[in-house]
DSSP file (Angstrom, degrees, kcal/mol; ACC not computed):
  #  RESIDUE AA STRUCTURE BP1 BP2  ACC     N-H-->O    O-->H-N    N-H-->O    O-->H-N    TCO  KAPPA ALPHA  PHI   PSI    X-CA   Y-CA   Z-CA
    1    1 A X              0   0    0      0, 0.0     2,-0.3     0, 0.0     0, 0.0   0.000 360.0 360.0 360.0 129.7  -22.8  -27.7   18.4
    2    2 A X        -     0   0    0      1,-0.1     2,-0.1     3,-0.0     3,-0.1  -0.522 360.0-123.6 -69.7 129.8  -21.5  -29.9   15.6
    3    3 A X        -     0   0    0     -2,-0.3    -1,-0.1     1,-0.1     2,-0.1  -0.447  31.5-103.5 -73.1 143.3  -19.2  -28.0   13.2
    4    4 A X        -     0   0    0     -2,-0.1     2,-0.4     1,-0.1    98,-0.1  -0.426  41.5-104.2 -66.1 145.6  -20.3  -28.2    9.5
    5    5 A X        -     0   0    0     96,-0.2     2,-0.2     1,-0.1    -1,-0.1  -0.573  35.4-117.4 -76.7 124.3  -18.2  -30.6    7.5
    6    6 A X        -     0   0    0     -2,-0.4    97,-0.2    97,-0.1    -1,-0.1  -0.390  34.1-119.3 -62.0 129.8  -15.8  -28.7    5.4
    7    7 A X    >   -     0   0    0     95,-1.3     3,-0.7    -2,-0.2     2,-0.1  -0.334  22.2-114.5 -71.5 151.1  -16.6  -29.4    1.7
    8    8 A X  T 3  S+     0   0    0      1,-0.2     3,-0.1    57,-0.0    -1,-0.1  -0.474 100.2  39.5 -75.0 156.5  -14.0  -31.0   -0.5
    9    9 A X  T 3  S+     0   0    0      1,-0.3    57,-2.9    -2,-0.1    58,-0.5   0.612  81.4 142.1  75.5  12.4  -12.8  -28.9   -3.3
   10   10 A X  E <   -A   65   0A   0     -3,-0.7     2,-0.4    55,-0.2    -1,-0.3  -0.730  25.9-178.5 -88.9 131.3  -12.8  -25.8   -1.2
   11   11 A X  E     -A   64   0A   0     53,-2.6    53,-2.4    -2,-0.4     2,-0.6  -0.990  13.2-162.8-130.2 126.9   -9.9  -23.4   -1.7
   12   12 A X  E     +A   63   0A   0     -2,-0.4     2,-0.3    51,-0.2    51,-0.2  -0.943  28.3 160.0-107.6 122.3   -9.3  -20.1    0.3
   13   13 A X  E     -A   62   0A   0     49,-2.4    49,-3.6    -2,-0.6     2,-0.2  -0.897  45.1 -91.2-138.6 161.3   -6.9  -17.8   -1.6
   14   14 A X  E     -A   61   0A   0     -2,-0.3    47,-0.3    47,-0.2     2,-0.1  -0.520  54.0-100.3 -68.3 142.2   -5.9  -14.2   -1.7
   15   15 A X        -     0   0    0     45,-2.9     2,-0.3    -2,-0.2    45,-0.1  -0.384  34.2-150.4 -62.3 143.4   -7.9  -12.1   -4.2
   16   16 A X    >   -     0   0    0     -2,-0.1     3,-2.4    -3,-0.1     4,-0.4  -0.742  31.8-102.9-106.6 155.9   -6.3  -11.4   -7.5
   17   17 A X  G >  S+     0   0    0      1,-0.3     3,-1.2    -2,-0.3     4,-0.3   0.834 122.5  61.8 -52.4 -27.6   -7.0   -8.2   -9.7
   18   18 A X  G 3  S+     0   0    0      1,-0.2     3,-0.3     2,-0.1    -1,-0.3   0.699  94.4  63.8 -71.3 -15.0   -9.1  -10.4  -12.0
   19   19 A X  G X> S+     0   0    0     -3,-2.4     4,-2.9     1,-0.2     3,-0.9   0.534  72.3  99.2 -81.5  -9.3  -11.4  -11.1   -9.0
   20   20 A X  H <> S+     0   0    0     -3,-1.2     4,-2.9    -4,-0.4     5,-0.3   0.899  82.1  48.3 -50.7 -51.7  -12.5   -7.4   -8.6
   21   21 A X  H 3> S+     0   0    0     -3,-0.3     4,-1.9    -4,-0.3    -1,-0.3   0.851 112.7  49.8 -62.0 -31.0  -15.8   -7.9  -10.5
   22   22 A X  H <> S+     0   0    0     -3,-0.9     4,-2.8    -4,-0.2     5,-0.2   0.957 112.8  47.5 -67.5 -52.4  -16.6  -11.0   -8.2
   23   23 A X  H  X S+     0   0    0     -4,-2.9     4,-2.5     1,-0.2    -2,-0.2   0.937 111.4  48.7 -56.5 -48.2  -15.8   -9.0   -5.1
   24   24 A X  H  X S+     0   0    0     -4,-2.9     4,-2.2     1,-0.2    -1,-0.2   0.878 113.3  49.3 -58.3 -41.5  -17.9   -6.0   -6.2
   25   25 A X  H  X S+     0   0    0     -4,-1.9     4,-2.3    -5,-0.3    -1,-0.2   0.866 110.1  48.9 -66.0 -37.1  -20.7   -8.5   -7.0
   26   26 A X  H  X S+     0   0    0     -4,-2.8     4,-2.7     2,-0.2    -2,-0.2   0.896 110.0  52.6 -65.7 -41.5  -20.4  -10.2   -3.6
   27   27 A X  H  X S+     0   0    0     -4,-2.5     4,-3.0    -5,-0.2    -2,-0.2   0.924 110.3  47.8 -59.1 -48.7  -20.4   -6.7   -1.9
   28   28 A X  H  X S+     0   0    0     -4,-2.2     4,-2.3     2,-0.2    -1,-0.2   0.904 112.0  50.0 -63.0 -39.5  -23.7   -5.8   -3.8
   29   29 A X  H  X S+     0   0    0     -4,-2.3     4,-2.7     2,-0.2    -2,-0.2   0.951 111.6  48.2 -61.8 -47.5  -25.3   -9.2   -2.8
   30   30 A X  H  X S+     0   0    0     -4,-2.7     4,-2.5     1,-0.2    -2,-0.2   0.917 110.2  51.3 -55.2 -48.6  -24.3   -8.7    0.8
   31   31 A X  H  <>S+     0   0    0     -4,-3.0     5,-3.5     1,-0.2     6,-0.4   0.907 110.7  49.8 -62.1 -40.6  -25.7   -5.0    0.7
   32   32 A X  H ><5S+     0   0    0     -4,-2.3     3,-1.6     4,-0.2    -1,-0.2   0.934 110.0  49.8 -58.8 -49.3  -29.0   -6.4   -0.7
   33   33 A X  H 3<5S+     0   0    0     -4,-2.7    -2,-0.2     1,-0.3    -1,-0.2   0.894 113.8  46.2 -56.2 -41.6  -29.2   -9.1    2.0
   34   34 A X  T 3<5S-     0   0    0     -4,-2.5    -1,-0.3    -5,-0.2    -2,-0.2   0.399 114.6-117.4 -84.2   6.0  -28.6   -6.5    4.7
   35   35 A X  T < 5S+     0   0    0     -3,-1.6    -3,-0.2    -4,-0.2    -2,-0.1   0.831  87.1 110.0  58.2  36.6  -31.2   -4.1    3.1
   36   36 A X    >>< +     0   0    0     -5,-3.5     3,-2.1    -6,-0.2     4,-0.6  -0.055  21.6 130.9-128.1  35.0  -28.5   -1.6    2.4
   37   37 A X  G >4  +     0   0    0     -6,-0.4     3,-1.0     1,-0.3    -5,-0.1   0.814  69.6  65.4 -59.8 -31.0  -28.2   -1.6   -1.3
   38   38 A X  G 34 S+     0   0    0      1,-0.2    -1,-0.3    -7,-0.1    -2,-0.1   0.675 100.8  51.7 -64.1 -17.8  -28.4    2.2   -1.4
   39   39 A X  G <4 S+     0   0    0     -3,-2.1     2,-1.5     1,-0.1    -1,-0.2   0.625  84.0  91.7 -94.0 -13.9  -25.1    2.3    0.5
   40   40 A X    <<  +     0   0    0     -3,-1.0    -1,-0.1    -4,-0.6    -3,-0.0  -0.624  42.7 139.4 -83.6  85.6  -23.1    0.0   -1.9
   41   41 A X        +     0   0    0     -2,-1.5    -1,-0.2     2,-0.1     2,-0.1   0.374  25.2 123.1-114.5   3.3  -21.8    2.7   -4.2
   42   42 A X        -     0   0    0     -3,-0.1     2,-0.2   -18,-0.1   -15,-0.0  -0.420  48.4-147.1 -69.5 143.3  -18.2    1.3   -4.8
   43   43 A X     >  -     0   0    0     -2,-0.1     4,-2.5     1,-0.1     5,-0.3  -0.570  28.8-104.1-103.0 165.4  -17.1    0.7   -8.3
   44   44 A X  H  > S+     0   0    0      1,-0.2     4,-2.4     2,-0.2     5,-0.2   0.885 124.7  54.1 -57.7 -34.0  -14.8   -1.9   -9.6
   45   45 A X  H  > S+     0   0    0      2,-0.2     4,-2.5     1,-0.2    -1,-0.2   0.923 107.3  50.9 -64.0 -43.0  -12.2    0.8  -10.0
   46   46 A X  H  > S+     0   0    0      1,-0.2     4,-2.4     2,-0.2    -2,-0.2   0.941 111.5  46.5 -62.2 -45.5  -12.6    1.7   -6.3
   47   47 A X  H  X S+     0   0    0     -4,-2.5     4,-2.9     1,-0.2     5,-0.3   0.910 111.0  52.9 -64.0 -41.6  -12.2   -1.9   -5.2
   48   48 A X  H  X S+     0   0    0     -4,-2.4     4,-2.3    -5,-0.3     5,-0.3   0.922 110.9  46.6 -58.1 -43.8   -9.1   -2.3   -7.4
   49   49 A X  H  X S+     0   0    0     -4,-2.5     4,-1.4     3,-0.2     8,-0.3   0.901 114.8  47.4 -63.0 -41.6   -7.5    0.8   -5.9
   50   50 A X  H  < S+     0   0    0     -4,-2.4     7,-2.1    -5,-0.2     8,-1.8   0.910 122.3  33.0 -69.3 -43.4   -8.3   -0.3   -2.4
   51   51 A X  H  < S+     0   0    0     -4,-2.9    -2,-0.2     6,-0.2    -1,-0.2   0.741 135.6  18.1 -87.1 -24.6   -7.1   -3.9   -2.8
   52   52 A X  H  < S+     0   0    0     -4,-2.3    -3,-0.2    -5,-0.3    -2,-0.2   0.354  97.8 102.4-133.1   2.0   -4.2   -3.5   -5.2
   53   53 A X  S  < S-     0   0    0     -4,-1.4     2,-0.5    -5,-0.3    -4,-0.1  -0.147  78.8 -78.0 -83.1 179.7   -3.2    0.0   -5.2
   54   54 A X  S    S+     0   0    0      1,-0.3     2,-0.1     2,-0.1    -4,-0.0  -0.915 125.1  31.1-123.0 101.1   -0.2    1.8   -3.5
   55   55 A X  S    S-     0   0    0     -2,-0.5     2,-0.5    -5,-0.1    -1,-0.3   0.373  98.3-138.6 -89.2 149.7   -0.9    2.1   -0.6
   56   56 A X        -     0   0    0      1,-0.1    -5,-0.2    -4,-0.1    -6,-0.1  -0.632  18.7-174.3 -70.3 122.8   -3.0   -0.9   -0.2
   57   57 A X        +     0   0    0     -7,-2.1     2,-0.3    -2,-0.5    20,-0.3   0.650  62.0   5.6 -95.2 -18.8   -6.0   -0.1    1.9
   58   58 A X        -     0   0    0     -8,-1.8     2,-0.3    18,-0.1    18,-0.2  -0.966  59.2-138.6-156.6 167.9   -7.6   -3.6    2.4
   59   59 A X  E     - B   0  75A   0     16,-3.1    16,-2.8    -2,-0.3     2,-0.3  -0.884  15.3-157.4-129.7 163.9   -7.2   -7.3    1.6
   60   60 A X  E     - B   0  74A   0     -2,-0.3   -45,-2.9    14,-0.2     2,-0.4  -0.995   7.3-155.3-150.5 137.1   -9.5   -9.9    0.5
   61   61 A X  E     -AB  14  73A   0     12,-2.2    12,-1.7    -2,-0.3     2,-0.5  -0.880  12.6-153.5-106.3 142.0   -9.8  -13.6    0.6
   62   62 A X  E     -AB  13  72A   0    -49,-3.6   -49,-2.4    -2,-0.4     2,-0.5  -0.957   2.6-150.9-115.4 134.3  -11.8  -15.5   -1.9
   63   63 A X  E     -AB  12  71A   0      8,-2.8     7,-3.1    -2,-0.5     8,-1.4  -0.894  14.8-167.9 -97.9 132.0  -13.4  -19.0   -1.3
   64   64 A X  E     -AB  11  69A   0    -53,-2.4   -53,-2.6    -2,-0.5     2,-0.6  -0.988  10.7-158.8-120.5 128.6  -13.8  -21.2   -4.3
   65   65 A X  E >  S-AB  10  68A   0      3,-2.7     3,-1.6    -2,-0.4   -55,-0.2  -0.940  83.9 -25.1-107.9 110.7  -15.8  -24.3   -4.4
   66   66 A X  T 3  S-     0   0    0    -57,-2.9    -1,-0.2    -2,-0.6   -56,-0.1   0.914 129.0 -48.6  49.9  48.1  -14.6  -26.5   -7.2
   67   67 A X  T 3  S+     0   0    0    -58,-0.5     2,-0.5     1,-0.2    -1,-0.3   0.368 115.8 113.9  76.2   0.4  -13.3  -23.5   -9.0
   68   68 A X  E <  S-B   65   0A   0     -3,-1.6    -3,-2.7     1,-0.0    -1,-0.2  -0.875  75.6-111.6-102.5 126.2  -16.5  -21.4   -8.6
   69   69 A X  E     +B   64   0A   0     -2,-0.5    -5,-0.3    -5,-0.2     3,-0.1  -0.388  43.5 167.2 -52.1 122.4  -16.4  -18.3   -6.4
   70   70 A X  E     -     0   0A   0     -7,-3.1    26,-3.3     1,-0.4     2,-0.3   0.578  54.9 -22.6-114.3 -18.5  -18.5  -19.1   -3.4
   71   71 A X  E     -BC  63  95A   0     -8,-1.4    -8,-2.8    24,-0.3    -1,-0.4  -0.985  50.9-144.9 179.7 172.5  -17.7  -16.3   -0.9
   72   72 A X  E     -BC  62  94A   0     22,-2.2    22,-2.2    -2,-0.3     2,-0.4  -0.988   7.2-150.7-153.7 157.5  -15.3  -13.7    0.2
   73   73 A X  E     -BC  61  93A   0    -12,-1.7   -12,-2.2    -2,-0.3     2,-0.5  -0.977  16.3-165.2-133.6 119.6  -13.9  -11.9    3.4
   74   74 A X  E     +BC  60  92A   0     18,-3.2    18,-2.0    -2,-0.4    17,-1.8  -0.917  20.3 166.7-109.7 131.0  -12.7   -8.3    2.9
   75   75 A X  E     -BC  59  90A   0    -16,-2.8   -16,-3.1    -2,-0.5     2,-0.3  -0.883  23.7-157.6-139.7 164.7  -10.6   -6.9    5.7
   76   76 A X  E     - C   0  89A   0     13,-1.8    13,-2.6    -2,-0.3     2,-0.2  -0.920  31.9 -94.5-138.6 169.2   -8.3   -4.2    6.8
   77   77 A X  E     + C   0  88A   0     -2,-0.3    11,-0.3   -20,-0.3     2,-0.2  -0.507  38.0 178.0 -87.2 152.5   -5.6   -3.7    9.4
   78   78 A X  E     - C   0  87A   0      9,-2.4     9,-1.6    -2,-0.2     2,-0.3  -0.778  17.9-138.2-135.3 178.7   -6.1   -2.3   12.9
   79   79 A X  E     - C   0  86A   0      7,-0.3     2,-0.7    -2,-0.2     7,-0.2  -0.980   7.2-145.4-146.6 137.4   -4.0   -1.6   15.9
   80   80 A X  E  >> - C   0  85A   0      5,-3.2     4,-1.6    -2,-0.3     5,-1.1  -0.892   3.8-165.4-105.0 119.9   -4.8   -2.1   19.6
   81   81 A X  T  45S+     0   0    0     -2,-0.7    -1,-0.2     2,-0.2     5,-0.0   0.862  91.1  55.2 -66.2 -36.5   -3.3    0.5   21.8
   82   82 A X  T  45S+     0   0    0      1,-0.2    -1,-0.2    -3,-0.1    -2,-0.0   0.892 119.3  31.5 -69.0 -38.3   -4.1   -1.7   24.8
   83   83 A X  T  45S-     0   0    0      2,-0.2    -1,-0.2     0, 0.0    -2,-0.2   0.608  95.9-137.0 -87.4 -15.2   -2.2   -4.7   23.4
   84   84 A X  T  <5 +     0   0    0     -4,-1.6     2,-0.3     1,-0.2    -3,-0.2   0.883  69.3 111.0  56.8  37.2    0.3   -2.7   21.5
   85   85 A X  E   <S-C   80   0A   0     -5,-1.1    -5,-3.2    38,-0.0    -1,-0.2  -0.940  70.0-109.0-141.5 151.5   -0.2   -5.1   18.7
   86   86 A X  E     +C   79   0A   0     -2,-0.3    36,-2.2    -7,-0.2    37,-0.6  -0.334  36.8 171.3 -78.6 170.6   -1.8   -5.1   15.2
   87   87 A X  E     -Cd  78 123A   0     -9,-1.6    -9,-2.4    34,-0.3     2,-0.4  -0.883  26.4-108.9-157.1-175.2   -5.0   -6.8   14.4
   88   88 A X  E     -Cd  77 124A   0     35,-1.8    37,-2.0    -2,-0.3     2,-0.6  -0.982  11.4-147.8-132.8 148.3   -7.5   -7.1   11.5
   89   89 A X  E     -Cd  76 125A   0    -13,-2.6   -13,-1.8    -2,-0.4     2,-1.0  -0.965  14.8-143.0-111.8 113.6  -11.0   -5.9   11.1
   90   90 A X  E     -C   75   0A   0     35,-3.1    37,-0.5    -2,-0.6   -15,-0.3  -0.691  22.3-179.7 -79.6 106.8  -13.2   -8.1    9.0
   91   91 A X  E     +     0   0A   0    -17,-1.8     2,-0.3    -2,-1.0   -16,-0.2   0.941  63.6   5.1 -78.3 -47.4  -15.2   -5.5    7.1
   92   92 A X  E     -C   74   0A   0    -18,-2.0   -18,-3.2    34,-0.0     2,-0.4  -1.000  56.5-175.6-142.6 140.3  -17.4   -7.8    5.1
   93   93 A X  E     +C   73   0A   0     -2,-0.3     2,-0.3   -20,-0.2   -20,-0.2  -0.999  14.1 172.6-134.2 131.1  -18.0  -11.6    4.9
   94   94 A X  E     -C   72   0A   0    -22,-2.2   -22,-2.2    -2,-0.4     2,-0.4  -0.995  16.2-173.9-143.8 131.2  -20.3  -13.1    2.3
   95   95 A X  E     -C   71   0A   0     -2,-0.3   -24,-0.3   -24,-0.2     5,-0.1  -0.998  37.8-113.8-121.1 125.5  -21.1  -16.7    1.3
   96   96 A X    >   -     0   0    0    -26,-3.3     3,-2.2    -2,-0.4     4,-0.3  -0.326  28.1-119.8 -52.9 137.3  -23.3  -17.2   -1.7
   97   97 A X  G >  S+     0   0    0      1,-0.3     3,-0.9     2,-0.2    -1,-0.2   0.760 112.1  63.2 -52.7 -29.0  -26.6  -18.8   -0.5
   98   98 A X  G 3  S+     0   0    0      1,-0.2    -1,-0.3   -28,-0.0    -2,-0.1   0.750 108.6  41.7 -69.5 -21.0  -26.0  -21.8   -2.8
   99   99 A X  G X  S+     0   0    0     -3,-2.2     3,-0.6   -29,-0.2     5,-0.3   0.285  87.6 123.9-109.5   6.6  -22.9  -22.6   -0.8
  100  100 A X  T <   +     0   0    0     -3,-0.9    -3,-0.0    -4,-0.3    -4,-0.0  -0.253  61.0  33.1 -72.9 158.3  -24.0  -22.0    2.8
  101  101 A X  T 3  S+     0   0    0      1,-0.0   -96,-0.2   -97,-0.0    -1,-0.2   0.719  90.2 100.5  72.0  22.1  -23.9  -24.5    5.6
  102  102 A X  S <  S-     0   0    0     -3,-0.6   -95,-1.3   -98,-0.1    -2,-0.1   0.246 100.5-100.1-119.3  11.3  -20.7  -26.1    4.3
  103  103 A X  S  > S+     0   0    0    -97,-0.2     4,-2.4     3,-0.0     5,-0.1   0.625  83.4 127.8  81.0  15.1  -18.1  -24.4    6.6
  104  104 A X  H  > S+     0   0    0     -5,-0.3     4,-2.5     2,-0.2     5,-0.2   0.966  72.5  49.5 -72.3 -50.8  -17.0  -21.8    4.1
  105  105 A X  H  > S+     0   0    0      1,-0.2     4,-2.6     2,-0.2     5,-0.2   0.938 112.9  48.4 -46.7 -50.5  -17.6  -18.9    6.5
  106  106 A X  H  > S+     0   0    0      1,-0.2     4,-3.2     2,-0.2     5,-0.2   0.925 110.4  51.5 -59.2 -45.0  -15.6  -20.7    9.2
  107  107 A X  H  X S+     0   0    0     -4,-2.4     4,-2.1     1,-0.2    -1,-0.2   0.910 110.3  48.6 -64.1 -37.8  -12.8  -21.4    6.8
  108  108 A X  H  X S+     0   0    0     -4,-2.5     4,-1.8     2,-0.2    -1,-0.2   0.906 115.2  44.0 -63.2 -42.9  -12.5  -17.8    5.7
  109  109 A X  H  X S+     0   0    0     -4,-2.6     4,-2.6    -5,-0.2    -2,-0.2   0.853 110.7  54.4 -72.1 -35.0  -12.5  -16.6    9.2
  110  110 A X  H  X S+     0   0    0     -4,-3.2     4,-2.5    -5,-0.2    -2,-0.2   0.900 108.7  49.7 -64.9 -38.2  -10.0  -19.3   10.3
  111  111 A X  H  X S+     0   0    0     -4,-2.1     4,-2.4    -5,-0.2    -2,-0.2   0.903 110.6  49.5 -65.2 -40.9   -7.7  -18.2    7.5
  112  112 A X  H  X S+     0   0    0     -4,-1.8     4,-2.5     2,-0.2    -2,-0.2   0.923 110.4  51.0 -63.5 -41.6   -8.0  -14.6    8.6
  113  113 A X  H  X S+     0   0    0     -4,-2.6     4,-2.3     1,-0.2     5,-0.2   0.934 110.6  48.9 -64.6 -43.2   -7.2  -15.6   12.2
  114  114 A X  H  X S+     0   0    0     -4,-2.5     4,-2.2     1,-0.2    -2,-0.2   0.936 113.3  47.1 -60.6 -44.8   -4.1  -17.6   11.1
  115  115 A X  H  X S+     0   0    0     -4,-2.4     4,-1.3     2,-0.2     6,-0.2   0.865 110.0  51.9 -62.7 -38.9   -2.9  -14.7    9.1
  116  116 A X  H  <>S+     0   0    0     -4,-2.5     5,-3.0     1,-0.2    -1,-0.2   0.879 112.3  46.2 -67.8 -36.9   -3.5  -12.2   11.9
  117  117 A X  H ><5S+     0   0    0     -4,-2.3     3,-1.9     3,-0.2    -2,-0.2   0.900 108.4  57.0 -70.6 -38.8   -1.5  -14.4   14.4
  118  118 A X  H 3<5S+     0   0    0     -4,-2.2    -1,-0.2     1,-0.3    -2,-0.2   0.800 105.5  51.4 -59.4 -28.2    1.3  -14.8   11.8
  119  119 A X  T 3<5S-     0   0    0     -4,-1.3    -1,-0.3    -5,-0.1   -33,-0.2   0.360 126.3-100.8 -90.0   5.3    1.6  -11.0   11.6
  120  120 A X  T < 5S+     0   0    0     -3,-1.9   -34,-0.2     1,-0.2    -3,-0.2   0.625  70.2 159.5  88.5   9.9    1.9  -10.8   15.4
  121  121 A X      < -     0   0    0     -5,-3.0   -34,-0.3    -6,-0.2    -1,-0.2  -0.312  36.4-158.2 -74.3 154.5   -1.7   -9.7   15.8
  122  122 A X        +     0   0    0    -36,-2.2     2,-0.3     1,-0.2   -35,-0.2   0.547  67.4  12.5-107.1 -15.4   -3.7  -10.0   18.9
  123  123 A X  E     -d   87   0A   0    -37,-0.6   -35,-1.8    -7,-0.1     2,-0.4  -0.996  46.2-148.0-163.3 159.6   -7.3  -10.0   17.6
  124  124 A X  E     -d   88   0A   0     -2,-0.3     2,-0.3   -37,-0.2   -35,-0.2  -0.999  31.4-179.7-125.9 122.4   -9.8  -10.2   14.8
  125  125 A X  E     +d   89   0A   0    -37,-2.0   -35,-3.1    -2,-0.4     2,-0.3  -0.809   9.5 157.2-127.1 159.1  -12.9   -8.2   15.1
  126  126 A X        -     0   0    0     -2,-0.3     2,-0.3   -37,-0.2   -35,-0.1  -0.959  31.9-112.6-171.2 162.9  -16.1   -7.5   13.1
  127  127 A X        -     0   0    0    -37,-0.5     2,-0.3    -2,-0.3    -2,-0.0  -0.713  21.7-169.9-101.0 156.7  -19.7   -6.3   13.4
  128  128 A X        -     0   0    0     -2,-0.3     2,-0.2     8,-0.0    -2,-0.0  -0.989  31.1-107.5-143.7 140.0  -22.8   -8.3   12.8
  129  129 A X    >   -     0   0    0     -2,-0.3     3,-2.1     1,-0.1     7,-0.2  -0.474  27.8-125.9 -68.4 139.4  -26.3   -7.1   12.5
  130  130 A X  T 3  S+     0   0    0      1,-0.3    -1,-0.1    -2,-0.2     6,-0.0   0.635 107.9  54.3 -65.0 -15.5  -28.4   -8.0   15.5
  131  131 A X  T 3  S+     0   0    0      1,-0.1     2,-1.8     2,-0.0    -1,-0.3   0.532  79.5  95.7 -93.8  -5.2  -31.0   -9.6   13.4
  132  132 A X    <>  +     0   0    0     -3,-2.1     4,-2.3     1,-0.2     5,-0.2  -0.569  46.1 166.0 -89.1  75.8  -28.7  -11.9   11.6
  133  133 A X  H  >  +     0   0    0     -2,-1.8     4,-2.6     1,-0.2     5,-0.2   0.871  69.5  55.9 -64.9 -40.8  -29.3  -14.9   13.8
  134  134 A X  H  > S+     0   0    0     -3,-0.2     4,-1.8     1,-0.2    -1,-0.2   0.924 110.9  44.7 -56.5 -43.3  -27.7  -17.4   11.5
  135  135 A X  H  > S+     0   0    0      2,-0.2     4,-2.4     1,-0.2    -2,-0.2   0.899 111.6  53.1 -69.2 -36.9  -24.4  -15.5   11.4
  136  136 A X  H  X S+     0   0    0     -4,-2.3     4,-2.4     1,-0.2     5,-0.2   0.936 109.3  49.5 -61.6 -44.4  -24.5  -14.9   15.2
  137  137 A X  H  X S+     0   0    0     -4,-2.6     4,-2.0     1,-0.2    -1,-0.2   0.866 109.5  51.6 -63.7 -35.7  -24.8  -18.6   15.8
  138  138 A X  H  X S+     0   0    0     -4,-1.8     4,-0.7    -5,-0.2    -1,-0.2   0.902 113.1  44.9 -68.3 -41.4  -22.0  -19.3   13.4
  139  139 A X  H  <>S+     0   0    0     -4,-2.4     5,-2.3     2,-0.2     4,-0.4   0.817 108.7  55.0 -74.1 -29.2  -19.7  -16.9   15.3
  140  140 A X  H ><5S+     0   0    0     -4,-2.4     3,-1.6     1,-0.2    -1,-0.2   0.910 103.8  56.5 -66.1 -41.6  -20.7  -18.0   18.6
  141  141 A X  H 3<5S+     0   0    0     -4,-2.0    -1,-0.2     1,-0.3    -2,-0.2   0.737 103.6  55.7 -59.5 -23.4  -19.7  -21.6   17.5
  142  142 A X  T 3<5S-     0   0    0     -4,-0.7    -1,-0.3    -3,-0.2    -2,-0.2   0.553 122.5-104.7 -84.6 -10.2  -16.3  -20.2   16.7
  143  143 A X  T < 5 +     0   0    0     -3,-1.6    -3,-0.2    -4,-0.4     2,-0.2   0.490  68.1 152.2 100.2   3.2  -15.7  -18.9   20.2
  144  144 A X      < -     0   0    0     -5,-2.3    -1,-0.3     1,-0.0     2,-0.3  -0.457  31.7-146.3 -71.4 142.2  -16.3  -15.2   19.2
  145  145 A X        -     0   0    0     -2,-0.2     2,-0.3     2,-0.0    -1,-0.0  -0.733  11.2-116.9-104.8 155.5  -17.6  -12.9   21.9
  146  146 A X        -     0   0    0     -2,-0.3     2,-0.7     1,-0.1     3,-0.2  -0.673  11.3-142.9 -89.0 144.6  -20.0   -9.9   21.7
  147  147 A X    >   +     0   0    0     -2,-0.3     3,-1.8     1,-0.2    -1,-0.1  -0.547  35.7 162.5-102.0  64.4  -18.7   -6.6   22.7
  148  148 A X  T 3   +     0   0    0     -2,-0.7    -1,-0.2     1,-0.3    -2,-0.0   0.674  68.2  56.6 -62.3 -23.4  -22.0   -5.5   24.3
  149  149 A X  T 3  S+     0   0    0     -3,-0.2     2,-0.4     2,-0.0    -1,-0.3   0.590  95.9  80.9 -90.2 -10.2  -20.6   -2.6   26.3
  150  150 A X    <   -     0   0    0     -3,-1.8     2,-0.5     2,-0.0    -3,-0.1  -0.783  62.5-160.1 -98.4 139.7  -19.2   -1.0   23.1
  151  151 A X        -     0   0    0     -2,-0.4     2,-0.3     2,-0.0    -3,-0.0  -0.986  19.6-129.1-117.4 120.7  -21.3    1.1   20.8
  152  152 A X        -     0   0    0     -2,-0.5     2,-0.4     2,-0.0    -2,-0.0  -0.520  26.5-166.4 -71.0 129.9  -20.1    1.7   17.3
  153  153 A X        -     0   0    0     -2,-0.3     2,-0.4     2,-0.0    -1,-0.0  -0.898   3.6-168.8-118.9 149.6  -20.1    5.4   16.3
  154  154 A X        -     0   0    0     -2,-0.4     2,-0.5     2,-0.0    -2,-0.0  -0.995  18.2-159.7-141.6 137.2  -19.7    6.7   12.8
  155  155 A X        +     0   0    0     -2,-0.4     2,-0.3     4,-0.1    -2,-0.0  -0.984  35.1 148.3-108.9 125.0  -19.1   10.1   11.1
  156  156 A X    >>  -     0   0    0     -2,-0.5     3,-1.2     0, 0.0     4,-1.2  -0.903  45.4  -0.6-146.4 170.7  -20.2   10.1    7.4
  157  157 A X  H 3> S-     0   0    0     -2,-0.3     4,-2.3     1,-0.3     3,-0.3  -0.059 127.1  -2.7  49.9-134.2  -21.6   12.4    4.8
  158  158 A X  H 3> S+     0   0    0      1,-0.2     4,-2.3     2,-0.2    -1,-0.3   0.802 132.8  57.2 -61.4 -29.0  -22.3   15.9    5.9
  159  159 A X  H <> S+     0   0    0     -3,-1.2     4,-2.1     2,-0.2     5,-0.2   0.900 109.0  46.5 -69.1 -39.3  -21.3   15.3    9.5
  160  160 A X  H  X S+     0   0    0     -4,-1.2     4,-2.0    -3,-0.3    -2,-0.2   0.917 114.3  46.8 -72.5 -39.1  -17.9   14.2    8.4
  161  161 A X  H  X S+     0   0    0     -4,-2.3     4,-1.6     2,-0.2    -2,-0.2   0.872 113.1  50.1 -63.9 -37.2  -17.4   17.1    6.1
  162  162 A X  H  X S+     0   0    0     -4,-2.3     4,-0.6     2,-0.2    -2,-0.2   0.933 112.8  43.2 -67.0 -49.0  -18.6   19.5    8.7
  163  163 A X  H >< S+     0   0    0     -4,-2.1     3,-1.0     1,-0.2     4,-0.4   0.890 112.2  55.4 -69.1 -37.8  -16.3   18.3   11.5
  164  164 A X  H >< S+     0   0    0     -4,-2.0     3,-1.6     1,-0.3     4,-0.3   0.857  98.6  63.2 -66.4 -32.1  -13.3   18.0    9.0
  165  165 A X  H >< S+     0   0    0     -4,-1.6     3,-1.0     1,-0.3    -1,-0.3   0.779  91.1  66.1 -62.8 -25.3  -13.8   21.7    8.1
  166  166 A X  T << S+     0   0    0     -3,-1.0    -1,-0.3    -4,-0.6    -2,-0.2   0.699  94.8  58.7 -70.1 -16.9  -13.0   22.6   11.7
  167  167 A X  T <         0   0    0     -3,-1.6    -1,-0.2    -4,-0.4    -2,-0.2   0.505 360.0 360.0 -86.8  -3.9   -9.4   21.4   11.1
  168  168 A X    <         0   0    0     -3,-1.0    -1,-0.2    -4,-0.3    -2,-0.1   0.458 360.0 360.0 -74.7 360.0   -8.8   23.8    8.2
């Protein structure tokens, strides 16, 4: 598969506090695309605290095309007990539809991969919805592999509260 030609004028940079409204807007756009708008309840203040608070809970890269925000990658740090090394989890990746098929998603993930390795990390992981065929094709072209034997599990809402109460 031929790689998309990286557009000129593309800059991948760390998010700054002034980018919080852009990040929140990208998250809402991603949630709408994934038909999960009802789950996107984070506020600008929530994102500011997570990205720039003490302790910092997540990191974010912004892709700009000729000075216009075109996409983002929001991540957090992980640890592999098998490798005994850190890693990163790509929580959300979004490229504005007007900027797709220009190599922006690949550039964002490439930057995350480089930062992961620079920190001594051994892997970069993420989820993708099974119906998102364009994203899956992009990830396959990068050499990413599916973890088909693994099933993601989640405790949230009442189930999280109920189980946490057992620790009291």
